[in-house]
N, C-alpha and C positions, 0 to 999 in steps of 0.2 A: 222175620227170620231169614227169608230168602235174600232180602237186600243185605242183611248182615253177612251172609255167606259170600255173596258176590264181592262186597267190599273187602272181606277178609282175604279172599283169593287174590284180588288185585294187590292188596297190601303185601302179602307174602311174596308174590312174584316180583314186585318192585324192590323189596328188601333183598331178595336173592340176587337180582341183577346188579343192584348197587354194591352189595358185598363182593360179588364176583369181579366187578370192575375195579373196586378198591384193591383187592388182592392182586389182580393182574397188573395194575399200574405200579404197585409197590413191590412187585417181585422183580426177577431178572428180565430186563427188556432186551429183545433182539435188536441190534443196531443194523438197520437195513441199508445204511450207507456202506458198511464194510463187510456185511455178512456174505456167506456163500449162498448160491441160489437153492441148494438143497435144504437150507434151514427155513425157507419161506413156506409156511404152511398155514391153513385156516385155523383160527383160534389163538394164534401166537400174538402176544402183546409186543409192540415194537416201539422204537424211537429211531430218530435219524435226522440228518441235515440234508435236505434236498437242494440241489443246485441246478438241475436241468430238467425242463419239462417240454411237452409237445402239444400243449393246448388242451382245451376242454372238448371232450367227446360226448358229454351228456349235460343237458341243462335240466335241473330238477325244478319243477314248477307246481304251483297249486292252480287248479281250474275250478270254475264255477259255471254250471250250465254250459259245459263244453267250451268255455272261454278262459284263457289263461289270465289269472288275476295277479299273480306275482311269481317272481323267481326266488326259489329257496336256496339254491346252491348249484354246484357243478361236480362232475367227475373229470379230473385231469389225468393225463397220461404223463408219468414221470420216470426218471431213471433211478434204479436202486442197484445194489451190489456192484458199485462202480469205483470204489476207492480202497486202498490199503489202509492198515491201521495207522500208518504215519501220515496219512492224508494224500499220498501220491496216487495219481490216477492209474487204474488198470483197465485193460480192454476186456472187461467181463460184464459190462452193464446189461441189465434186463429192464424191461418195461413193466410197470404195474399201474393200475388205476388208483386214484385216491379221491374219496368222497369228502368234499369240503362244504362249508357254509358260504353263503353269499358274502359275508364280511371278510372272508379270506381270499376272495377272488383276485384282488389286485396283486397280492404277493405271488400267487401261482401264475398269474398272467405275466408277471415280470420275469420269472425264471424261464418262461416259455418264449419270450420275445427279446430279452436284453442280455448282452454278454456280461455285464457288470452288475447283475441283480443281486440283491441281498439274499443269502441262503435262507431257507425256511426250515426251522426246527419243528418236528412233529412228534406226537405220541399217538398211538392208536392200536387197533387190533385188526388182524387180517381176516377178511371174509371171502367166501367163495362167490363168484359172479352168478347171478341169476341168469336164466336163459335170455331174458330181455336185455340185460346189461351186457352180456357177452355178445349178443347180436349187434348192439350199437358199437361195441369196441371193434369187432371184426369189420364192420362197414367203414369205420374210421381208418383202420390200418389199410384197407383196400384202397381208399382214396389217397392215402399217403404214398403207397407204392405207385399208383397211377401218376401222381404229381412228380415223383422222383424220376420215373421212367420218361415222362414227357420232357423234363428238363434235360436229361442226358440223351434224348432222341432214340429211344428204343421201345419196343413193345414188350410189356411185362408178360411173363409166363405164369402158369399155375404154380410152378415151383417158387417163383419170386414171391407170390402172395403167401404161400405156405411158410416160406422161410421167415418172412416179416411177422406173420402171426405167431410163429414159434418163439419170437423174442419177447412176447408179452405173456405174463402169468395169467391164468384164468381166475385171478383173485383181484381184490381191491383192498385198500387200507381205509378203514373207517376211523376217522379222527376222533379221539376221546381225550378228556383231561379230567382234573379233579372236580370240575363243576358238574360233570355228568353223573358221577356216583353220588355226590352230595344231594343233587336234585332227586335221584331215585330213592335214596335212603329217607329223605324228609317226606316225600310224597307217599312212600310205602308206609311209613309210621303213621301218617295222617289217616290213610285208608284203614289200617289195622285198628287204630284207636276208635274210629267211627264204627267199625264192626263190633268192637267190644261194648261200646255204649248202646248200640242197637240191641245186642243180646241181653244186656242187663235190664233194659227197659222192657223187653218182651217177657223176660223171666218174671219181673216184678208184677206185670199185668196178669200173667198166668196164675201167680200165687194169690193175687187178690180175688180172682174168680173162684179158685179152688177153696178158699176160706169161707165162702158164703154158706150159712147154715140152712138146712131144710126146715120148714115150719113144723112146730110141734103138732102131734096128733095125726101123723100119717102112718099108714101101714097098708098091708094087703092081705087078703084071705087066700090061703094056700090050699083050701079044700080038705084039710085034715081035721077040722073041728076046732082049729085054733086060728086066731087072727094074727098069724105069723108070730105068735108068742109075744105080741105087743099089746099092752093095755093102753088105750088112748085116753088121756085125761079129758074130762068133760063129756064122756060118753057113759051111758047107763045101759043095763041089761045083763043078761046072763046067757051062757051057752044054750042055744036052742037049735036042735038039729045040726049041731056042729058049727054054729056061726054066732057072731055077735051082731046085735042090733045097735047101731051107733046113733045116739041122740045128741044133737048139738043145741046147747042152750045159748051159746055165744060163739062168736067167730074170732078165732085167733089168726093173726096175720104175721107172716115172717118177712124179714127184709132180705133182699138178695143184693149182694154186692155186684156192682157193674164196673166194667172197665172198657175204655175205648183205646184202640190202637190205631195209630196213623202211620200209616206207611209212606340259451343264447350262445349261442356259440362263441368261443374265444379264438384268439389267434393261434394258428397251428405252426409250430416252428420246426425247422430241419437244419442240419448243418450246412446245407448247400445254397439255399436261396429263400426269398420271401415272396409269397403271392397270397392273395386273399380273395378267392371266389366267394360270392355271397350265396349261401344256401342254408336252409333251416328246416328241420323236420319236427313237427310237434306231435307228441303222443299223449293227447289229453283224452280223458274218458270220465264219464260220470253217469251212473245208472239212475240217478234221481236229480231232476233239475233244481232241487232246493237243497242239495247237499254239496259240501266242499270236499274235494278229493285231491290227493297228491299223485303226480305222475312224473315220468321222466321223458325227456325229449332229446332225440339224437342231434348233436351239433355237428354239422358237416363242413363249415367253413374253416379254413386253416391257412397258415403261412409257414414256410420252411425257412429256418435260420441258417445263415452261411456258416460253415464250419471253419474254425481257425486252422 
């Protein structure tokens, strides 16, 4: 029964998440290409065509025994709120992170390093940055300001850093599509079905045990002169000082029913120039040397793209 409850909870949660994603993606989506910055809020489902990026600032990795075993994806910094409805550019762009899978890396690297890259259409939902993700983003923007100032030959001030960080939302876009909610709905249904089967099996086993009969000829003396009002077949005698004397000429046996239950950093682009210092910071951790965990790693290498 405990396993059934656990499976049931997992199934209900997955079904809830799948239904919520389905409703979000099939409702009115906010176009992050043409929206106003006041419309960008956590929990809002979005779509848009991204044309400009600034490289990856986080590499998502899987580690085993404190060793990175594979790269799962990246967080890229991209422009949003940068165009009018007619497609003309407006000077109101803001930065936001976007969490992507490794398979989409080439497309986002292209819009971060090439002027004629194919635009990337996305659907997703806006999430608030965790403290760790926000820390990686702040570090990345700080290095951007340092590189910009070095190119133009001045020393950045605290105001320069603050202004640049204010350009970035404290959010990121989590990419989602129809495959996400289909997977959650199917897996949730499987967990819930497994829970129902477990409950039915447990109930059937309990009924089998409850249906087992007691052997004939059982009773107890309650001290009132009667043998609990029960006459036991196969016994002889009469009341004597308020009790029965039970004589067994033969032995009756009863059957009892039994039941068993089994239980890397990417290129950093800027409108002014390109440079690519090598640097990488890994943030891998694992509390057990025999478990596999996921972690995020700050990507610090970048190149700045010349502005037209």
